[in-house]
N, C-alpha and C positions, 0 to 999 in steps of 0.2 A: 899714539892717535895725538897728532900734533898739527893737524891740518887746521887752517885758522877757520874755517866754515864749513858746513855740510858738503855743499856741493862738490867741492874739491876732494873732500872724503870720500864721499860716492865714487867719483870719478876714481880716484888713486887705488880703492879697494877691488872695482870690479876690474882694472886691468892687473892688480894680483891676483885674482881669483884666476884668471885666464892663463897665467903664464908663471904663476910659481907653483913649484913641487914640493912638498913636504917628505922630509926622509924617514923611511919606515927603518930599515936597516941599514948598513954601509953598502948593500948591493942593491937596495929597492927603494925608491920615491914613489909618490903617486900625487896624482892631482884630480881632484874631484870632479871638474868640469868634466876632462878625460874620461873619468870614469861611467859618468853620467851618458856621455855621447857615444861610448861602445857598447855599452849595455843597451842603449836605444837601437844603435845599427845592426847589434846580433840577435837581439828580440824580436827585431821586423826583417829579419833574413838579407840585411844589406852588409856588403862589405864596407869594415871600418874604415880603409884607405883606399882613394882611387874610384873613378868612375867605372859605372857599369852601365849607363844609359843604352847603348847597342846591344846589352845582354850578350856580350861574346865571352866575357868571363866566367866560367862557370861556376856556380854556387849551389853547391848540395845541401841545403838547410835540414841538418839534422837538431837542429835544438828546439824550432817550434813545437812539433811534437811532445818535448819532452816537457819544456815550460806550460803547456796545455794541461798534460798530466797535473804537473805542481798547480794549475790554477784551482783542478778540479777537486784535486786532494787536499787543499790544504784550507780554501774557502768553507765557512759555515754558515748557517742560517740564524736569521733574529730569533727563531724558537728555541736554537740552542743558550740564547741569554736570557736567565731566570731570575727577573727581580723578587725581591720575598721582603717583608717587614718583620725586623728583628727585633721582635717583642713577641713574648711566648702568648699574652694576652689577648693579642689580635690577630690570631692565624688565619681568620676567616677574610679579614683585609689581605695579607698576603696571596691569599686564594686568589683574589678580585684580581689584583694588581700584576700577577703572573699569567690569568689568561685575556687580560687586557693588552698587556705589552705587546705580543705578536702583531695584532692588526694596526695599532698605535705606530708601532716602528716602520711598518711597510708603508703606512700613509705619509710618513716623513721620509721615506726612500731611504732611510739606513741599512737596507738589504743592498742596496748598490753600492752605498759608501763601505760597508765591509768588503765587499767583492773587489772593489777598487784600492783599498787599502792592502788587501792580500797580494794583487798585482803589480805594486809597487815594491812591496819587499820581496818578492821573488825575483823580480828584475834587478832592481837597485843596491836591495836588502836597506832601505831605508825607506821609511812613510813620513813626512812633516804632515801635520795635521795643524789647522790653524782656527783657533775660536772667534765664530763670526756671530756669537748671540743668538742662533739659531740653533733649533734642535739639533739637525745634520751638520758637524762641523764641517772644514773646507780641507780636502785633501790638495795640499799645494803638487802644482806640476814642477817637479826637482829642475826641470829645463828653465824655468821662469828665476832662478834664485840669480839674482845677480850677484852677491858674495855671501859668505859666512865664514865661522871657523872650521877651516877644512879638518883640523885635529879633533873637532868634539861640536858637533854642531849646535849645541845649545849652552854653547860655555860664552859666546858672544854674539855681538848685533849680527841679526839677518836682516836682509835687504831681497825684495822680491821684486821684479819688474812684470810691470801690467800692461798690456796692449788696450787702452778704454778707448770704446767707439764714441762719436760724440754724445749720444744718449744716454750710455752709461755714465760717461763723466757727470753729465746735464744732474742724475739722481743724487749726487754728493752734495748739492748744493743746501744751504743751510745746516751742513754739517762741516764741510770745509771753507774756505775762503771763497765766495760767490765773484766775487772782482776777477780773482787768480784764475778762477776757471774758466771764464769768461777769456781772459788773457791766453790760455792755453789751446782754448777753441781756437781763436783766430789765428794762432802758429802752429794748429795743426797741419800735416800733410797727407795725401793719398799713399800712405806706405806704410808697411809694417816692415820689422827685422826680425830675423831668423834667428833665434839664439844659437843654436849648435852650429851654424854655418858662420864664425866671425861676423855677427850683424848683418848679413849681407841684407839689403833693401828689397824689399818685395813689392810692388806697385799694385794697388789694390782700389776698387771702384769706389769706398766710401773712406773717409778722413779717421786716423787714429793716434790718439796721446800717449805716448811712451812716458809712465809714469811708476817712479821708484817708493817704496815704501819700506821705508827704514825703521827699524825698532831694536830697543837694548839700552844696555846702560850707555849714555853717551854724555858728554861736556856739560854741564849745566851751562855756558857762555852761549850754548847755540838756541839756548831758549830766552837768557836775561843776560846783555852785554856786561852788567856790573857784577853779575855772580863770580864765586871765586874761579881760579882759572884749573884748579886741582879737583874740583867737586864734579862728582856723575849722579846721575839719577835715571831711572826707566823715562826713555821717552819715543814719542811717535814723530818721524817727519816725513810728508809725502809732498815728494816734489817733481820737477820736468825739467827738459831743457831746451831750448831753442838756438838756433844759430842766427846771430843778427847779420846785417848787410854787410858787416865789416870782416866774417868769417867767423868772430870769437863765439865759443859756446857758451850761454848762460843760463843760468838756473832760476824758476818761479816754483815758490813754495807755495805750495797748494792748503798744507795745515803744518802746524806741529804745535807738541802740545807734551804736558806728561801723561805718563800711560803705565799700565801696570807690571809688574814685574815679567821677564819672557817667558818664563814657565806657567804663566797664569794664561798666557795668548797663544802658546804652542806647546803641543807635545810631540814626541820624536820615537818612533819604533824600530829599533835594529836589534837584529835576533843574534847574529856574529860577533857578538862584544869582547872575546876573549882574541881571539888570533887579530882582529880586525881592529885591535885597540891602538888608537894612534891616528886612526882617520875616521871620517864621519861616516863612511859607508860603510857595510859589513861587506863578507863576500858573499855576493847573492847566488842563487840558483843560475842564472845565466851566467857570471862569471865564472863559474865554475867549468863551463862548457866552452869557453875561450877557446883553449889549445887545440880541444878536439876537431872544432868548427874550422882552424884556421888549417890542420892539417887535412882534414877531410877536403878543404879547396885547394888545397897543394897538390895532392894527388890528383884531382879532378882538372886542373890545368896541366898538369905532364899528360894526362890521357888525350886531352885537348890536343895539345901539341903532338902527341904521336898519330893522331888521327889525323891532322892537318897534313902531315907528312906522308900520309898512305895514297901517294900518287900514282899514277898508271904510265909507268915509262917502257917504253920498248927501245930497243938497241938495232944498228945494223950497221957493214960496212958499204951498204949499196949505196952509190950515188945517185940512183933513181929514187930510191923512198926516203931518203936519210932527208930529214928535217920536216917532214910531212906530217901533218893531225890526220890520226886515224880518223876523228871524226868526220870525215870529208867522204871517208869511205862508205857508200850502200852496205848494210846488213847481207850476209851470205857472198860477200867479194871472195872470190880468190885470187890470192898473189902469188906471183912466180918471183922468187928470189933469182940475182945473180949467182953462177956458182961460186961455192964457197963463201957465200955472202949473205947468209940466213937472217930472218928477223927474230929475235929473241925478247923475253921479257925481264927486265932490269929487276930483282928480287928485291922488293918493298914490303915484306910479310912484319905487322908490326910485332915487338919484341915484348916480354914482360907484362902482357896485359892483364894474367890472373894475378901476377904479384902484386900490382896496384890496386886491383880491386880489393885484393886481401886486404890490404892497408884501410881501404876506405872501411870495410867492414869492422877491421879493428878497432879504427876511431870511433864509430859510430856506438860499437858496442861500449867501449872506455866511456861515452859519453852518456849512455843509458845508465852505466854504473853511477859514474857521477852526478847525475840527475835524479837518483832512485826510479826509474822508469822501468819496468819490466814490460815483457812482450804482450802479457794480457793487459797492462792499464793501457799500452798501446793501441789495444784492439787487434794486435794481431792473436791467429791462432797459436796455440802449444806444436810442439815438435809432436809428430804422428806418437801416441802409446804413451804419453804424458798422464799418470793418473791425476785423476780430477783434484783429488784433496793434498797432493804434491803441488800442482799449481796455484790451486787457493793459499797455501802455506806461503809460497814464492811470493805472491802478491801482497800479503799480508806484512813479510819480513821487507819487501820492497819499498812499502807505505811506510814504513817504521820513522825514517826522517822528516816525511812531509805531517805525519802525527806530531812527532815534535815540533816542528815548528807552527802547526795550526796550534798547539796549545799554550805556545810562545804568544803568537798574535790575539788569541782570545783572551789570555791572562791581561794583555794590554789594554783590551776594550773592558773587560769587567774591571779591572784595577784602578784604571788610569781615567780613560775617557767617560765610562758610566761614570763614575764615580764625582770624577771633577765636575762634568760637563751636562751630562747627558740625563741623568735620573732627574735632575730638578727638573727640567721640563715634563717629565713624565707624571710626578709628583704633583704639580702643578696643574696638570690638565684632568689628572683624578679627582682633585680637590673640587673642580668646579661641577662634580655629579655626571657620570656619565651610564647610560644605557646603552646594553653592548650584547653581542651574541658570539657565543663562541662553543667550538665542539671541544666535547671531554672525553677522555679516555676512561675503559671500562672501571680502573681503580680510581679515577677521578669522580666517578658518578656513585659507586659505592661508598667512595669518603664524603661525600656531599649528601646522598639521601639519607644518612644515619641521621644527624643531627636535625635535617629536616622533615623527616617523619617523625622524629620523637616531641618537635614542638607541633606538628601537625595533631598527634595523638593528644599530648597536653592539653592543647586549646580544645578540642573536640568534647574531651573529658570535663574539662572546668564548665563549659556550656552546659554539658548534660546533667551534672550534678547542681550549678546552679537552677536548671530548671523544675529540680527537685527529683531527678530519677539516680538510679544507683548504676554503678558502672561495674562490670563483672571483669575479671583478669582475660577472659576469654575474647571479650568484645576489644580489649585495648589489643590483643597479639592481632584480630582481624584487622583491625584499623590499619595498623603499621603495615602490615601484609599488604594489604590492596593500595594504600600510598607507595607502597617500594612500587610495587608491579604497572601502577600507573606512570610513575615517573620513569621508569625503566624502558617500559614499550613507548616512550614518544620521543626515541629516538636521542642520539648523542649532542645533538646541538640545542643548547640552554642558552636562555635569556636572563642578564644580569643587570642588575641595578645598583649604581656606586653613591653611595650618601655625599652630599655637598660637605667640605672639609673634613672627610672621613680621615684623609692621612696628614691632617694637620700636625704638627709635632711629632710624626714619628721617624724613627729611624729605617731609611729603606737603603739595603743592601744589593747586590748581585752576584750569582755565581753564575759560572758559566758549563755547561753539559757537552764538552767537546769529545768524550769518552767516545760517546755515542752507541746506541745497539745495533747502529746499521754496518759497525765496523767488519763484523764477522757474521751475519745476521744467517746466511746457510751454515756454519759451522753449528751455532749457538743452537739452532733450531734441530740440527742433528744431534748433538750432545743431550738435548731436552728429549727429544723423541726417545733415545734409547733408555734415558732413565726412567719416562715414566712406562716404558715397555717392562721396565723391570717390577717396578712397583706392582703394576697391575699383575704381572705372575705371583708377587707374594699377596695379593690379596689385597691391596690396598685401594678402597674406595676414590672413584674418579673425583667423587665431591670434595675428598680429601685433599685434591691436589690442584685446585681451583687456580693459585696463583701459578703454577709452572706451566698449566696447561693454557692460560692466557697468554705468558711469554714465548711460547712455542706457536701460538698462533700469531700472535706480534710479527714473529721473529719468520714466519712464513709466509707474510703478506697479508693474513685475513684482519678482520675486527673482530677482536674477541666477545663485542656487542653482540654480536649477529650469533652467539653460541654460545650466549653466558645461560639460556633454558637448560642446557644441556650439560655444560659444566659445573654449575650450581644445582643441578637436581639432586633431592636427598636419595639417599641407597635405597636401593628395594628393599621389602619389606624380607627376612627369610622365610624360604619355603620350607614348613615341615613337613617331615617324610610321611605319608600315608601306609597304613598298613595292606598288605597284599589281600586281596580278595579270597585268594587261595590258602592264606595263614588263617588256623582256628588259634581265640584264646585259649591257653590251658584254662581248663576247668580245676575248679578247687573243688578238693573232695571232703566235706564233712566228715 
């Protein structure tokens, strides 16, 4: 880093980022911008090289349905993220924050943020997240990276290129240098640059300002001319460029100053870390499908060439009919050819079409294997005669790689994003005191009603004793049963009240439930049904099997609350056998 100033440094590094390839092995080199461009093209069903504006180049897209399966399989919901209080004496607060979290997360659009991170991971195997000091961090569009360390994105400075409108840039007044913002606006043009099209200029109705955001460990002399030239510190530089009348490119500093360490500003998710060591992006799901898509398109182009050559040609030695167009003849015309000079057809039959089509099918099947997308997950009907259980097993095994990737993404959210950035916002809002309602499962209702009914009975008992009355054990049991029945009949949506500063100074952690009961609901329900049937045949009362019965109902798509009166009903009293009216008791003879 020997550039004399930040302006020349950014210009040089942006050029290097576009042109420099990093060696991975003696036979393989890699460029991050090329990777981002190709993954973008293939994931959209576009050719990576050459134009196809006229649509005459066949492109049989086998990638889109496979990555759609990956989007669906690797995504998860905010309800799978479970925050809890890591304090045994404050379990009730853990229950409160767990129930409040889903609606809080959706209010701040964390569910769409999760989807965006998952999609970036599937397409590029890199998700770069920026802390913008709000509940929802910002997922960086990788196409806007001006440059970074191509070998390890978090190892060096990161520079992001923004295209700000005038109104967006004005919002930074008071945070950046106001006079420099005004200068940048004056120099702005009604155009934008396309980053993956060699910065081609796109004319726009409104004006845009191209702004570079540079963050990382940078020379102290860029902040202070008197600083030692070999000292570095975390810094942020916000600059833009304009071209003067003499054609020179000049820079405008919109802001510069000390910054937090890079890891406090950015987090990066890369799943394929071992095989892709030495490059910033891993081998994504889309990259796996590069070759099958190329060869599938190759076969399609060959088929088109054969179809283009399938013309209708007639031949004859006749001078009368030679060089005539058959299209000029009316239908039903009978021609009389000269003796010995018949009109015959030239054999233009297409050759080897089945072989080329089979080759395309092979490439498509190969892509499905690489993308872990079975026919069932693609929405296709199985081959006639395939047993349902076998089909279900195939789907589960095919989803294995997606479950693995989902686990990696979920762990990144739980151990990194939530712990470092997001949880603090949740705790802050809970400490303000919140009243909210949320639906409870049957187990949660049973868990909550026990201490609540005890508190109710204890309060009523104290009131009656202080009034001078006595309380019998039967009354205590009756009060509790009455409270429980009223609570359970009131539906599963309950209202909660959170006390102000209740979570102050408590350690909050997060776990993510990505195993999910939905993984094989039909299979679990089938096994539970067989197990319960076996217990019933052995004479086990249904009331003793409330937990497996509730799980069976959940996995079958029913609410256990609607069946609680049946599942939790006490066993019937045994019926004593009555003597037959024809039987006469033995007489005792004195």
